[in-house]
N, C-alpha and C positions, 0 to 999 in steps of 0.2 A: 504494500500500500504506500503510495507516495505521500511524503510529508509536505506541508505547506507552511511557509513562514508568515507570521503576521506580527504587527506591532500594536501594542495597546498602551493606553495611558493610565497610570495609577497615581493615587495620592502617595506622597512619600512615605507616610506612616504605614500604609497598606503594603507597599513594596518592601519595606523593612520587615514586616511580619512574614511576608511570603518568603523572603530571602532567609530569614532565621529558621522558618519551618523546613524549608528545603534542605538547609544545612543539617538540621536536627535529624531529618529523615534520610539523609545522605542520598538525595536525588536532586536532579537539576530543577531549576525553577520552571523550565518548560514542562517537565514531567509532572510537576505539582499542578500546574495549570490544566494539563490534560486530564489528570485524575479528577480535579475539581469540576471541570466541565462535564466529564462523563457522569459523575454523580448527579450533577444538576439536571442533565438531560434525562437520566433514569427516573429521578424524582418527579420531574415534570410529566413524563409519559405515564408514570403510575398515577399521578393526580388526574390526568386526563381520563385514564381508564376508570378510575374510581368515580369520577363525575358521570361518565357514560353509564356505569352500572347503577349508580344512584338514580339517574334520570329514568332508566328503564324500570326500576322498581317503584319509582314515584308515580307511575301510571297505574294507580290502583283502580279496580273496577268501581263503577258508580253503585249507589245503593240498589238500584233496580237489577243490575247484573249480579250483585251479591245475593239478593233474594232468589233470583233464578238459579244460581249455583246451589244455594241451600236446598231449594226444592228438588233439584236434580239429585243431590246426594241422598235426600230422604227417600226418593223413589228408588234409587239404586239399592239402598239398604233393604227396603221392602222386597225388592226382587230377589236378592240373594240371601235373605233371612232364612236360616235353617239349612242352607246348602252346605255350610262349612262346619 
């Protein structure tokens, strides 16, 4: 996979924190940025997925549909009662 170089601007204090952490972890600053972006992207994708799941489950049946389902369950129970 090809690497692409990019330039970013940081506040001096943030740069110093990044530099110190990279030294502590014994990795390059570039590697630290790559790791941070990978984690950020994964968290973002997980949030998007969670929102989609929550949206799907938020579409609850209306009271009329719930009543119909309840009636269908009762009828089904009556049909199979005593068979098992």
